[in-house]
Residue, then its C-alpha position, 0 to 999 in steps of 0.5 A: m184447834t190445838c190438842d194438848y199433845n201436839t208439838l210444843k212451840e212455846c211454853w211458860v215455865g213457873r217460878a217460885y220465890s227468890p231465896d233472897l226473900v227469906e232468912d231461914e237457911f233450909v228454906k233458902q236451900i229449897l228455893t235455890e234448888t227449885e229455881e235451879d231445876l226450873v232453869g234446867l227444865s227451861n234449858i231442856l225445852e229450849s234444846f227441843g226448839v221450844t220458846v220459853k217464857r217465865p213470869d216475875y213477881t211484882n208483889v210477894d207475900t212469902t207466907k202464901r204458896p207461890q202462885l206463879l209456880f204452877p201456871r197449869h192451874y190458872l191458864k188455858k188457851i181455847n180457840g185462840k183465846l187465853y183464859v186466865g184465873g188466879e188473884e188479880q196481881d198474879i193475872d197481871n204477871w201472866l199477861d206480861l208474857l203475852d204478845a200484845r195482839d193476843p186476846y185474853i179473858t180473865i175468869d174466876n175459879l178456873n181449874a185449868a188443869s182439869i180442862i183437856k183439849a183432845n180429839c179436837k174437843v174441849i173436855i172438862d172434868a165434871n168432878a173438878t169444874t162447876r157446871e156454871r164454868a163449863l157452860y161459860l166456856k161452851r157459850g164462849n166457843p160455840e164452834i168447838e165441841v165441849v164435853y162436860q163429864p167426870l174424868s175420874c172416879r173421885k168425888f167433886d173437888s174444885n181443888k183437885h187437878t185432872n192432870g194429876v189423874w191421867t195425861i195424854i202422851k200422844e194420839g192414842v196413848i194415855i198414862s193414868t193413876p188408879s183414879g182414872s179407872n172406872s171413869t169415862l176414859e175408855t169411852l172418850f178414847p176408844d181403842w187408845d192404849i191406856l197404862y193404868l199405874n197402881h200404888k206399888d208403882k209409886d216411887l218409895k223415896d217420893v212417898a218417904d220424902s212426902k211423909k218427912i216433909l208433911w209430918s216433921p214440923n221441924q222441916i218447914p218453919p210455921e210461916y211457910r207451911r202453906w207452901v206444902g201440898y199433900s203429895p203422898e197421893t200424887f203420882f208424879d209419873v203421870n204429871c209429865l210433859a209431852v214435847d212432841e209425839t216422840n219425846v216426853l219429859v219425866t221426873r224419874y225413871n220408872k221401868k213400867v212407864f219407860d217400857f210403855l212409852d218405848k212401845h209407842g216410839v216415845t223417848a222419856h227424858e229425865v228432868p230433876f225436880r227435887h222438891r216435887y214432894l214439898w210443892d206437890g207438883g210435877l213437870h206438867s203443872l210447872t208448865f203451860d203450853y201457850y202454843r202447840e201446833h194445830c191438829 
């Protein structure tokens, strides 16, 4: 099986709405710049030899949060099978990207961003995924070891995503938020080097922009308020994307993170995502690893 940090070969990059679908100039600017940044992300991935695919909307309701923007939340490939969650019309849009020969399974309430493939195991966060869903995945993949246990110190919340708590950069290397401490991380990954960030490591501009968007009603017209996530709690430095064992994509420079990566022979490449504080998502959430090399 593949692990979530092996060399990336095919990646699906999300999409927000077309700016032509809205009239408000501020919202048009957000959508235009979001698409520019997603194209930039796609171009950088392609420069590493990664095949990039992107979904298209068939039915659009701009009052809803763009459901094709964060593929990581709805898609997970396990044992050669693609598990797909989300609304029915969105599922069809994801399946349009599939090779016709590839098997897939649709599943309700799939919190895919809280399912980790590492050490040739499927690790499911018990604080973000129901036991029923975990058992379903385990029964469907009896030849693979499935671990179901809490992966953070949070209370159960199926709307939370583990990839915003910690992420694996390469074999032996993890970056984590404070919520990842006092969890099972060090038990699951003994002898791995884990960088624990704290709140003072966050980008003050990210925090300021988050508050501006969330608590300035004039920023976003009421009909688009459902787009806005709660980003003051988010560590975008953790929500990064490993391309291979020597390269990772990040949204900004953070000396603590860059020094840690450099110690492990990993080069960080800055990829702008200007409206991450509005959408409340980073590069890991914006992408889905359709194919990585096998362990």
